[in-house]
mmJSON file of the N, C-alpha and C atoms, coordinates in Angstrom:
{"data_MODEL":{"atom_site":{
"group_PDB":["ATOM","ATOM","ATOM","ATOM","ATOM","ATOM","ATOM","ATOM","ATOM","ATOM","ATOM","ATOM","ATOM","ATOM","ATOM","ATOM","ATOM","ATOM","ATOM","ATOM","ATOM","ATOM","ATOM","ATOM","ATOM","ATOM","ATOM","ATOM","ATOM","ATOM","ATOM","ATOM","ATOM","ATOM","ATOM","ATOM","ATOM","ATOM","ATOM","ATOM","ATOM","ATOM","ATOM","ATOM","ATOM","ATOM","ATOM","ATOM","ATOM","ATOM","ATOM","ATOM","ATOM","ATOM","ATOM","ATOM","ATOM","ATOM","ATOM","ATOM","ATOM","ATOM","ATOM","ATOM","ATOM","ATOM","ATOM","ATOM","ATOM","ATOM","ATOM","ATOM","ATOM","ATOM","ATOM","ATOM","ATOM","ATOM","ATOM","ATOM","ATOM","ATOM","ATOM","ATOM","ATOM","ATOM","ATOM","ATOM","ATOM","ATOM","ATOM","ATOM","ATOM","ATOM","ATOM","ATOM","ATOM","ATOM","ATOM","ATOM","ATOM","ATOM","ATOM","ATOM","ATOM","ATOM","ATOM","ATOM","ATOM","ATOM","ATOM","ATOM","ATOM","ATOM","ATOM","ATOM","ATOM","ATOM","ATOM","ATOM","ATOM","ATOM","ATOM","ATOM","ATOM","ATOM","ATOM","ATOM","ATOM","ATOM","ATOM","ATOM","ATOM","ATOM","ATOM","ATOM","ATOM","ATOM","ATOM","ATOM","ATOM","ATOM","ATOM","ATOM","ATOM","ATOM","ATOM","ATOM","ATOM","ATOM","ATOM","ATOM","ATOM","ATOM","ATOM","ATOM","ATOM","ATOM","ATOM","ATOM","ATOM","ATOM","ATOM","ATOM","ATOM","ATOM","ATOM","ATOM","ATOM","ATOM","ATOM","ATOM","ATOM","ATOM","ATOM","ATOM","ATOM","ATOM","ATOM","ATOM","ATOM","ATOM","ATOM","ATOM","ATOM","ATOM","ATOM","ATOM","ATOM","ATOM","ATOM","ATOM","ATOM","ATOM","ATOM","ATOM","ATOM","ATOM","ATOM","ATOM","ATOM","ATOM","ATOM","ATOM","ATOM","ATOM","ATOM"],
"id":[1,2,3,4,5,6,7,8,9,10,11,12,13,14,15,16,17,18,19,20,21,22,23,24,25,26,27,28,29,30,31,32,33,34,35,36,37,38,39,40,41,42,43,44,45,46,47,48,49,50,51,52,53,54,55,56,57,58,59,60,61,62,63,64,65,66,67,68,69,70,71,72,73,74,75,76,77,78,79,80,81,82,83,84,85,86,87,88,89,90,91,92,93,94,95,96,97,98,99,100,101,102,103,104,105,106,107,108,109,110,111,112,113,114,115,116,117,118,119,120,121,122,123,124,125,126,127,128,129,130,131,132,133,134,135,136,137,138,139,140,141,142,143,144,145,146,147,148,149,150,151,152,153,154,155,156,157,158,159,160,161,162,163,164,165,166,167,168,169,170,171,172,173,174,175,176,177,178,179,180,181,182,183,184,185,186,187,188,189,190,191,192,193,194,195,196,197,198,199,200,201,202,203,204,205,206,207],
"type_symbol":["N","C","C","N","C","C","N","C","C","N","C","C","N","C","C","N","C","C","N","C","C","N","C","C","N","C","C","N","C","C","N","C","C","N","C","C","N","C","C","N","C","C","N","C","C","N","C","C","N","C","C","N","C","C","N","C","C","N","C","C","N","C","C","N","C","C","N","C","C","N","C","C","N","C","C","N","C","C","N","C","C","N","C","C","N","C","C","N","C","C","N","C","C","N","C","C","N","C","C","N","C","C","N","C","C","N","C","C","N","C","C","N","C","C","N","C","C","N","C","C","N","C","C","N","C","C","N","C","C","N","C","C","N","C","C","N","C","C","N","C","C","N","C","C","N","C","C","N","C","C","N","C","C","N","C","C","N","C","C","N","C","C","N","C","C","N","C","C","N","C","C","N","C","C","N","C","C","N","C","C","N","C","C","N","C","C","N","C","C","N","C","C","N","C","C","N","C","C","N","C","C","N","C","C","N","C","C"],
"label_atom_id":["N","CA","C","N","CA","C","N","CA","C","N","CA","C","N","CA","C","N","CA","C","N","CA","C","N","CA","C","N","CA","C","N","CA","C","N","CA","C","N","CA","C","N","CA","C","N","CA","C","N","CA","C","N","CA","C","N","CA","C","N","CA","C","N","CA","C","N","CA","C","N","CA","C","N","CA","C","N","CA","C","N","CA","C","N","CA","C","N","CA","C","N","CA","C","N","CA","C","N","CA","C","N","CA","C","N","CA","C","N","CA","C","N","CA","C","N","CA","C","N","CA","C","N","CA","C","N","CA","C","N","CA","C","N","CA","C","N","CA","C","N","CA","C","N","CA","C","N","CA","C","N","CA","C","N","CA","C","N","CA","C","N","CA","C","N","CA","C","N","CA","C","N","CA","C","N","CA","C","N","CA","C","N","CA","C","N","CA","C","N","CA","C","N","CA","C","N","CA","C","N","CA","C","N","CA","C","N","CA","C","N","CA","C","N","CA","C","N","CA","C","N","CA","C","N","CA","C","N","CA","C","N","CA","C","N","CA","C","N","CA","C"],
"label_alt_id":[null,null,null,null,null,null,null,null,null,null,null,null,null,null,null,null,null,null,null,null,null,null,null,null,null,null,null,null,null,null,null,null,null,null,null,null,null,null,null,null,null,null,null,null,null,null,null,null,null,null,null,null,null,null,null,null,null,null,null,null,null,null,null,null,null,null,null,null,null,null,null,null,null,null,null,null,null,null,null,null,null,null,null,null,null,null,null,null,null,null,null,null,null,null,null,null,null,null,null,null,null,null,null,null,null,null,null,null,null,null,null,null,null,null,null,null,null,null,null,null,null,null,null,null,null,null,null,null,null,null,null,null,null,null,null,null,null,null,null,null,null,null,null,null,null,null,null,null,null,null,null,null,null,null,null,null,null,null,null,null,null,null,null,null,null,null,null,null,null,null,null,null,null,null,null,null,null,null,null,null,null,null,null,null,null,null,null,null,null,null,null,null,null,null,null,null,null,null,null,null,null,null,null,null,null,null,null],
"label_comp_id":["MET","MET","MET","ALA","ALA","ALA","GLU","GLU","GLU","ALA","ALA","ALA","ALA","ALA","ALA","GLU","GLU","GLU","ILE","ILE","ILE","ASP","ASP","ASP","ARG","ARG","ARG","HIS","HIS","HIS","ASP","ASP","ASP","THR","THR","THR","VAL","VAL","VAL","LEU","LEU","LEU","GLU","GLU","GLU","VAL","VAL","VAL","GLY","GLY","GLY","ALA","ALA","ALA","GLY","GLY","GLY","SER","SER","SER","GLY","GLY","GLY","TYR","TYR","TYR","ALA","ALA","ALA","ALA","ALA","ALA","ALA","ALA","ALA","VAL","VAL","VAL","LEU","LEU","LEU","ARG","ARG","ARG","HIS","HIS","HIS","LEU","LEU","LEU","ALA","ALA","ALA","GLY","GLY","GLY","GLN","GLN","GLN","VAL","VAL","VAL","VAL","VAL","VAL","ALA","ALA","ALA","ILE","ILE","ILE","GLU","GLU","GLU","ARG","ARG","ARG","HIS","HIS","HIS","PRO","PRO","PRO","ALA","ALA","ALA","LEU","LEU","LEU","ALA","ALA","ALA","GLU","GLU","GLU","LYS","LYS","LYS","ALA","ALA","ALA","MET","MET","MET","ALA","ALA","ALA","ARG","ARG","ARG","LEU","LEU","LEU","ALA","ALA","ALA","ARG","ARG","ARG","LEU","LEU","LEU","GLY","GLY","GLY","ARG","ARG","ARG","HIS","HIS","HIS","ASN","ASN","ASN","ILE","ILE","ILE","ASP","ASP","ASP","ILE","ILE","ILE","ARG","ARG","ARG","ALA","ALA","ALA","GLY","GLY","GLY","ASP","ASP","ASP","ALA","ALA","ALA","THR","THR","THR","LYS","LYS","LYS","GLY","GLY","GLY"],
"label_asym_id":["A","A","A","A","A","A","A","A","A","A","A","A","A","A","A","A","A","A","A","A","A","A","A","A","A","A","A","A","A","A","A","A","A","A","A","A","A","A","A","A","A","A","A","A","A","A","A","A","A","A","A","A","A","A","A","A","A","A","A","A","A","A","A","A","A","A","A","A","A","A","A","A","A","A","A","A","A","A","A","A","A","A","A","A","A","A","A","A","A","A","A","A","A","A","A","A","A","A","A","A","A","A","A","A","A","A","A","A","A","A","A","A","A","A","A","A","A","A","A","A","A","A","A","A","A","A","A","A","A","A","A","A","A","A","A","A","A","A","A","A","A","A","A","A","A","A","A","A","A","A","A","A","A","A","A","A","A","A","A","A","A","A","A","A","A","A","A","A","A","A","A","A","A","A","A","A","A","A","A","A","A","A","A","A","A","A","A","A","A","A","A","A","A","A","A","A","A","A","A","A","A","A","A","A","A","A","A"],
"label_entity_id":["1","1","1","1","1","1","1","1","1","1","1","1","1","1","1","1","1","1","1","1","1","1","1","1","1","1","1","1","1","1","1","1","1","1","1","1","1","1","1","1","1","1","1","1","1","1","1","1","1","1","1","1","1","1","1","1","1","1","1","1","1","1","1","1","1","1","1","1","1","1","1","1","1","1","1","1","1","1","1","1","1","1","1","1","1","1","1","1","1","1","1","1","1","1","1","1","1","1","1","1","1","1","1","1","1","1","1","1","1","1","1","1","1","1","1","1","1","1","1","1","1","1","1","1","1","1","1","1","1","1","1","1","1","1","1","1","1","1","1","1","1","1","1","1","1","1","1","1","1","1","1","1","1","1","1","1","1","1","1","1","1","1","1","1","1","1","1","1","1","1","1","1","1","1","1","1","1","1","1","1","1","1","1","1","1","1","1","1","1","1","1","1","1","1","1","1","1","1","1","1","1","1","1","1","1","1","1"],
"label_seq_id":[1,1,1,2,2,2,3,3,3,4,4,4,5,5,5,6,6,6,7,7,7,8,8,8,9,9,9,10,10,10,11,11,11,12,12,12,13,13,13,14,14,14,15,15,15,16,16,16,17,17,17,18,18,18,19,19,19,20,20,20,21,21,21,22,22,22,23,23,23,24,24,24,25,25,25,26,26,26,27,27,27,28,28,28,29,29,29,30,30,30,31,31,31,32,32,32,33,33,33,34,34,34,35,35,35,36,36,36,37,37,37,38,38,38,39,39,39,40,40,40,41,41,41,42,42,42,43,43,43,44,44,44,45,45,45,46,46,46,47,47,47,48,48,48,49,49,49,50,50,50,51,51,51,52,52,52,53,53,53,54,54,54,55,55,55,56,56,56,57,57,57,58,58,58,59,59,59,60,60,60,61,61,61,62,62,62,63,63,63,64,64,64,65,65,65,66,66,66,67,67,67,68,68,68,69,69,69],
"pdbx_PDB_ins_code":[null,null,null,null,null,null,null,null,null,null,null,null,null,null,null,null,null,null,null,null,null,null,null,null,null,null,null,null,null,null,null,null,null,null,null,null,null,null,null,null,null,null,null,null,null,null,null,null,null,null,null,null,null,null,null,null,null,null,null,null,null,null,null,null,null,null,null,null,null,null,null,null,null,null,null,null,null,null,null,null,null,null,null,null,null,null,null,null,null,null,null,null,null,null,null,null,null,null,null,null,null,null,null,null,null,null,null,null,null,null,null,null,null,null,null,null,null,null,null,null,null,null,null,null,null,null,null,null,null,null,null,null,null,null,null,null,null,null,null,null,null,null,null,null,null,null,null,null,null,null,null,null,null,null,null,null,null,null,null,null,null,null,null,null,null,null,null,null,null,null,null,null,null,null,null,null,null,null,null,null,null,null,null,null,null,null,null,null,null,null,null,null,null,null,null,null,null,null,null,null,null,null,null,null,null,null,null],
"Cartn_x":[170.443,170.934,171.004,172.39,172.82,172.252,171.487,170.399,169.003,168.802,167.755,168.333,169.34,169.977,170.324,170.188,170.107,171.28,172.498,174.06,174.276,174.868,175.747,177.239,177.862,179.551,179.974,178.879,179.158,178.755,178.632,178.236,179.254,179.809,180.186,179.157,179.624,178.837,179.398,179.05,179.502,178.687,179.789,179.566,179.528,178.304,178.64,178.886,179.62,180.508,180.994,182.441,182.735,182.978,183.496,183.852,185.016,184.419,185.761,185.894,185.473,185.261,184.448,184.026,182.82,181.764,181.22,180.384,181.198,181.769,182.927,183.231,183.666,184.412,183.398,181.92,180.958,180.371,180.489,180.216,180.916,182.185,183.178,182.735,182.213,181.849,180.463,180.02,178.818,179.101,179.656,180.237,181.395,181.594,182.944,183.354,183.422,184.437,182.606,184.072,183.401,184.275,183.69,184.025,183.195,184.145,183.654,184.355,183.061,183.581,183.357,184.251,184.861,185.327,184.11,184.742,185.364,186.171,186.915,187.832,188.913,190.361,190.932,191.177,191.349,190.992,189.807,189.18,189.218,188.817,189.067,190.61,191.805,192.87,193.032,192.278,191.989,191.522,190.546,189.813,190.772,191.066,192.084,193.332,194.031,194.542,194.526,193.195,192.237,192.641,191.594,191.344,192.569,193.644,194.973,195.359,195.314,196.015,195.417,193.404,193.19,192.604,193.707,194.212,192.34,192.026,190.353,191.016,191.35,191.492,190.717,189.148,188.431,187.696,188.411,187.904,188.449,187.887,188.575,188.268,188.237,187.88,188.639,188.25,188.296,188.313,189.301,188.778,188.14,186.586,186.2,184.999,184.072,182.764,181.809,181.064,180.008,178.823,178.663,178.106,178.323,179.423,180.131,179.947,179.469,179.334,180.695],
"Cartn_y":[120.638,121.396,122.972,122.551,123.708,124.715,123.737,124.173,125.018,124.346,125.18,126.38,126.64,127.578,128.833,128.301,129.518,130.274,129.769,130.445,130.9,132.256,132.612,132.981,133.413,134.204,134.841,135.329,136.946,136.166,134.734,134.852,133.995,134.109,133.353,131.793,130.786,129.529,129.748,129.085,128.25,127.136,125.992,124.882,124.458,123.621,122.99,121.757,121.111,119.805,119.21,119.985,119.284,117.895,117.051,115.79,115.616,114.763,114.824,115.821,116.534,117.971,118.122,116.973,116.527,118.027,118.424,119.402,120.413,121.228,122.049,122.294,121.058,121.554,121.794,120.648,120.774,122.643,123.344,124.393,125.529,124.768,125.589,126.513,125.621,125.741,126.643,126.71,127.997,129.128,129.131,130.06,131.078,132.235,133.286,132.335,132.252,131.372,130.961,129.458,128.701,128.257,128.479,128.422,127.327,126.084,124.941,124.612,124.171,123.324,122.244,121.899,120.695,120.297,119.91,119.044,118.473,117.297,116.572,117.109,117.209,117.752,116.866,115.623,114.915,114.888,114.567,115.248,116.338,117.346,118.641,118.714,118.218,118.243,117.159,116.047,115.278,115.708,116.836,117.433,118.841,119.302,120.488,120.011,119.023,118.567,117.98,116.948,116.808,117.746,119.008,119.796,120.48,121.264,121.477,121.068,119.668,118.646,119.15,118.827,119.486,120.524,121.653,123.183,123.951,123.815,124.202,125.36,126.311,127.629,128.457,128.432,128.941,128.641,127.785,126.696,127.262,127.217,127.576,126.73,125.214,124.648,124.589,124.642,125.237,123.636,123.494,123.077,123.581,123.14,123.855,123.039,123.504,123.25,124.204,124.304,125.012,125.533,124.763,124.862,125.808,126.205,127.325,128.537,129.001,130.074,130.643],
"Cartn_z":[173.882,174.575,173.946,173.849,172.863,171.873,170.668,169.988,170.893,171.797,172.38,173.228,173.583,174.141,173.164,171.832,170.894,170.731,170.992,171.947,170.151,170.341,169.504,169.739,168.152,168.412,169.423,170.121,170.722,172.451,172.388,173.776,174.715,175.929,176.81,177.568,177.594,177.586,179.018,180.031,181.706,181.55,181.514,181.733,182.99,183.772,184.646,184.47,184.867,185.214,183.699,183.453,182.395,181.927,182.722,182.982,181.998,180.796,179.597,179.241,178.881,178.032,176.753,176.58,175.056,174.861,175.481,176.241,175.531,175.983,175.82,174.474,173.848,172.938,171.464,172.03,171.011,171.082,172.568,172.414,171.67,172.07,171.696,170.158,169.174,167.815,168.041,168.756,168.705,169.528,171.11,171.392,170.926,171.484,171.5,172.664,173.6,174.694,175.731,176.362,176.98,178.17,179.671,180.447,181.325,181.248,182.153,183.104,184.237,185.732,186.09,186.499,187.38,188.823,189.763,190.564,191.082,190.115,190.317,189.434,189.765,190.028,188.314,188.88,187.961,186.695,186.419,185.6,184.565,185.266,184.802,184.279,184.789,184.167,182.675,182.85,181.571,180.017,180.989,180.6,179.506,180.347,179.551,179.052,179.262,178.372,177.177,177.047,175.501,174.651,175.234,174.293,173.767,174.754,174.543,173.393,173.665,172.058,170.94,171.26,169.8,169.299,170.267,169.892,170.234,170.937,170.685,172.567,171.708,172.286,173.065,172.577,173.703,174.203,175.199,176.18,177.382,178.581,179.876,180.768,181.111,182.495,183.452,184.549,185.487,186.883,188.068,188.96,189.853,190.509,191.374,191.837,192.49,192.99,192.546,191.617,191.608,192.233,193.014,194.4,195.395,195.303,196.811,195.678,194.611,193.392,193.17],
"occupancy":[1.0,1.0,1.0,1.0,1.0,1.0,1.0,1.0,1.0,1.0,1.0,1.0,1.0,1.0,1.0,1.0,1.0,1.0,1.0,1.0,1.0,1.0,1.0,1.0,1.0,1.0,1.0,1.0,1.0,1.0,1.0,1.0,1.0,1.0,1.0,1.0,1.0,1.0,1.0,1.0,1.0,1.0,1.0,1.0,1.0,1.0,1.0,1.0,1.0,1.0,1.0,1.0,1.0,1.0,1.0,1.0,1.0,1.0,1.0,1.0,1.0,1.0,1.0,1.0,1.0,1.0,1.0,1.0,1.0,1.0,1.0,1.0,1.0,1.0,1.0,1.0,1.0,1.0,1.0,1.0,1.0,1.0,1.0,1.0,1.0,1.0,1.0,1.0,1.0,1.0,1.0,1.0,1.0,1.0,1.0,1.0,1.0,1.0,1.0,1.0,1.0,1.0,1.0,1.0,1.0,1.0,1.0,1.0,1.0,1.0,1.0,1.0,1.0,1.0,1.0,1.0,1.0,1.0,1.0,1.0,1.0,1.0,1.0,1.0,1.0,1.0,1.0,1.0,1.0,1.0,1.0,1.0,1.0,1.0,1.0,1.0,1.0,1.0,1.0,1.0,1.0,1.0,1.0,1.0,1.0,1.0,1.0,1.0,1.0,1.0,1.0,1.0,1.0,1.0,1.0,1.0,1.0,1.0,1.0,1.0,1.0,1.0,1.0,1.0,1.0,1.0,1.0,1.0,1.0,1.0,1.0,1.0,1.0,1.0,1.0,1.0,1.0,1.0,1.0,1.0,1.0,1.0,1.0,1.0,1.0,1.0,1.0,1.0,1.0,1.0,1.0,1.0,1.0,1.0,1.0,1.0,1.0,1.0,1.0,1.0,1.0,1.0,1.0,1.0,1.0,1.0,1.0],
"B_iso_or_equiv":[0.0,0.0,0.0,0.0,0.0,0.0,0.0,0.0,0.0,0.0,0.0,0.0,0.0,0.0,0.0,0.0,0.0,0.0,0.0,0.0,0.0,0.0,0.0,0.0,0.0,0.0,0.0,0.0,0.0,0.0,0.0,0.0,0.0,0.0,0.0,0.0,0.0,0.0,0.0,0.0,0.0,0.0,0.0,0.0,0.0,0.0,0.0,0.0,0.0,0.0,0.0,0.0,0.0,0.0,0.0,0.0,0.0,0.0,0.0,0.0,0.0,0.0,0.0,0.0,0.0,0.0,0.0,0.0,0.0,0.0,0.0,0.0,0.0,0.0,0.0,0.0,0.0,0.0,0.0,0.0,0.0,0.0,0.0,0.0,0.0,0.0,0.0,0.0,0.0,0.0,0.0,0.0,0.0,0.0,0.0,0.0,0.0,0.0,0.0,0.0,0.0,0.0,0.0,0.0,0.0,0.0,0.0,0.0,0.0,0.0,0.0,0.0,0.0,0.0,0.0,0.0,0.0,0.0,0.0,0.0,0.0,0.0,0.0,0.0,0.0,0.0,0.0,0.0,0.0,0.0,0.0,0.0,0.0,0.0,0.0,0.0,0.0,0.0,0.0,0.0,0.0,0.0,0.0,0.0,0.0,0.0,0.0,0.0,0.0,0.0,0.0,0.0,0.0,0.0,0.0,0.0,0.0,0.0,0.0,0.0,0.0,0.0,0.0,0.0,0.0,0.0,0.0,0.0,0.0,0.0,0.0,0.0,0.0,0.0,0.0,0.0,0.0,0.0,0.0,0.0,0.0,0.0,0.0,0.0,0.0,0.0,0.0,0.0,0.0,0.0,0.0,0.0,0.0,0.0,0.0,0.0,0.0,0.0,0.0,0.0,0.0,0.0,0.0,0.0,0.0,0.0,0.0],
"pdbx_formal_charge":[null,null,null,null,null,null,null,null,null,null,null,null,null,null,null,null,null,null,null,null,null,null,null,null,null,null,null,null,null,null,null,null,null,null,null,null,null,null,null,null,null,null,null,null,null,null,null,null,null,null,null,null,null,null,null,null,null,null,null,null,null,null,null,null,null,null,null,null,null,null,null,null,null,null,null,null,null,null,null,null,null,null,null,null,null,null,null,null,null,null,null,null,null,null,null,null,null,null,null,null,null,null,null,null,null,null,null,null,null,null,null,null,null,null,null,null,null,null,null,null,null,null,null,null,null,null,null,null,null,null,null,null,null,null,null,null,null,null,null,null,null,null,null,null,null,null,null,null,null,null,null,null,null,null,null,null,null,null,null,null,null,null,null,null,null,null,null,null,null,null,null,null,null,null,null,null,null,null,null,null,null,null,null,null,null,null,null,null,null,null,null,null,null,null,null,null,null,null,null,null,null,null,null,null,null,null,null],
"auth_seq_id":[1,1,1,2,2,2,3,3,3,4,4,4,5,5,5,6,6,6,7,7,7,8,8,8,9,9,9,10,10,10,11,11,11,12,12,12,13,13,13,14,14,14,15,15,15,16,16,16,17,17,17,18,18,18,19,19,19,20,20,20,21,21,21,22,22,22,23,23,23,24,24,24,25,25,25,26,26,26,27,27,27,28,28,28,29,29,29,30,30,30,31,31,31,32,32,32,33,33,33,34,34,34,35,35,35,36,36,36,37,37,37,38,38,38,39,39,39,40,40,40,41,41,41,42,42,42,43,43,43,44,44,44,45,45,45,46,46,46,47,47,47,48,48,48,49,49,49,50,50,50,51,51,51,52,52,52,53,53,53,54,54,54,55,55,55,56,56,56,57,57,57,58,58,58,59,59,59,60,60,60,61,61,61,62,62,62,63,63,63,64,64,64,65,65,65,66,66,66,67,67,67,68,68,68,69,69,69],
"auth_comp_id":["MET","MET","MET","ALA","ALA","ALA","GLU","GLU","GLU","ALA","ALA","ALA","ALA","ALA","ALA","GLU","GLU","GLU","ILE","ILE","ILE","ASP","ASP","ASP","ARG","ARG","ARG","HIS","HIS","HIS","ASP","ASP","ASP","THR","THR","THR","VAL","VAL","VAL","LEU","LEU","LEU","GLU","GLU","GLU","VAL","VAL","VAL","GLY","GLY","GLY","ALA","ALA","ALA","GLY","GLY","GLY","SER","SER","SER","GLY","GLY","GLY","TYR","TYR","TYR","ALA","ALA","ALA","ALA","ALA","ALA","ALA","ALA","ALA","VAL","VAL","VAL","LEU","LEU","LEU","ARG","ARG","ARG","HIS","HIS","HIS","LEU","LEU","LEU","ALA","ALA","ALA","GLY","GLY","GLY","GLN","GLN","GLN","VAL","VAL","VAL","VAL","VAL","VAL","ALA","ALA","ALA","ILE","ILE","ILE","GLU","GLU","GLU","ARG","ARG","ARG","HIS","HIS","HIS","PRO","PRO","PRO","ALA","ALA","ALA","LEU","LEU","LEU","ALA","ALA","ALA","GLU","GLU","GLU","LYS","LYS","LYS","ALA","ALA","ALA","MET","MET","MET","ALA","ALA","ALA","ARG","ARG","ARG","LEU","LEU","LEU","ALA","ALA","ALA","ARG","ARG","ARG","LEU","LEU","LEU","GLY","GLY","GLY","ARG","ARG","ARG","HIS","HIS","HIS","ASN","ASN","ASN","ILE","ILE","ILE","ASP","ASP","ASP","ILE","ILE","ILE","ARG","ARG","ARG","ALA","ALA","ALA","GLY","GLY","GLY","ASP","ASP","ASP","ALA","ALA","ALA","THR","THR","THR","LYS","LYS","LYS","GLY","GLY","GLY"],
"auth_asym_id":["A","A","A","A","A","A","A","A","A","A","A","A","A","A","A","A","A","A","A","A","A","A","A","A","A","A","A","A","A","A","A","A","A","A","A","A","A","A","A","A","A","A","A","A","A","A","A","A","A","A","A","A","A","A","A","A","A","A","A","A","A","A","A","A","A","A","A","A","A","A","A","A","A","A","A","A","A","A","A","A","A","A","A","A","A","A","A","A","A","A","A","A","A","A","A","A","A","A","A","A","A","A","A","A","A","A","A","A","A","A","A","A","A","A","A","A","A","A","A","A","A","A","A","A","A","A","A","A","A","A","A","A","A","A","A","A","A","A","A","A","A","A","A","A","A","A","A","A","A","A","A","A","A","A","A","A","A","A","A","A","A","A","A","A","A","A","A","A","A","A","A","A","A","A","A","A","A","A","A","A","A","A","A","A","A","A","A","A","A","A","A","A","A","A","A","A","A","A","A","A","A","A","A","A","A","A","A"],
"auth_atom_id":["N","CA","C","N","CA","C","N","CA","C","N","CA","C","N","CA","C","N","CA","C","N","CA","C","N","CA","C","N","CA","C","N","CA","C","N","CA","C","N","CA","C","N","CA","C","N","CA","C","N","CA","C","N","CA","C","N","CA","C","N","CA","C","N","CA","C","N","CA","C","N","CA","C","N","CA","C","N","CA","C","N","CA","C","N","CA","C","N","CA","C","N","CA","C","N","CA","C","N","CA","C","N","CA","C","N","CA","C","N","CA","C","N","CA","C","N","CA","C","N","CA","C","N","CA","C","N","CA","C","N","CA","C","N","CA","C","N","CA","C","N","CA","C","N","CA","C","N","CA","C","N","CA","C","N","CA","C","N","CA","C","N","CA","C","N","CA","C","N","CA","C","N","CA","C","N","CA","C","N","CA","C","N","CA","C","N","CA","C","N","CA","C","N","CA","C","N","CA","C","N","CA","C","N","CA","C","N","CA","C","N","CA","C","N","CA","C","N","CA","C","N","CA","C","N","CA","C","N","CA","C","N","CA","C","N","CA","C","N","CA","C"],
"pdbx_PDB_model_num":[1,1,1,1,1,1,1,1,1,1,1,1,1,1,1,1,1,1,1,1,1,1,1,1,1,1,1,1,1,1,1,1,1,1,1,1,1,1,1,1,1,1,1,1,1,1,1,1,1,1,1,1,1,1,1,1,1,1,1,1,1,1,1,1,1,1,1,1,1,1,1,1,1,1,1,1,1,1,1,1,1,1,1,1,1,1,1,1,1,1,1,1,1,1,1,1,1,1,1,1,1,1,1,1,1,1,1,1,1,1,1,1,1,1,1,1,1,1,1,1,1,1,1,1,1,1,1,1,1,1,1,1,1,1,1,1,1,1,1,1,1,1,1,1,1,1,1,1,1,1,1,1,1,1,1,1,1,1,1,1,1,1,1,1,1,1,1,1,1,1,1,1,1,1,1,1,1,1,1,1,1,1,1,1,1,1,1,1,1,1,1,1,1,1,1,1,1,1,1,1,1,1,1,1,1,1,1]
}}}
């Protein structure tokens, strides 16, 4: 998926459905900034904490429902 998107270091990527944060962690190596949204607040909090512990600083995970815009 990431390869097909042809992401480069100047891109900002939106990931809908952050889950554990794994895909965001992969995407951060390709993009300048990753914004991920997760509708389950508990999952979003866990993903944020996990990525912070790993030192992933160009990822912003937000709790919210992406179907609401």
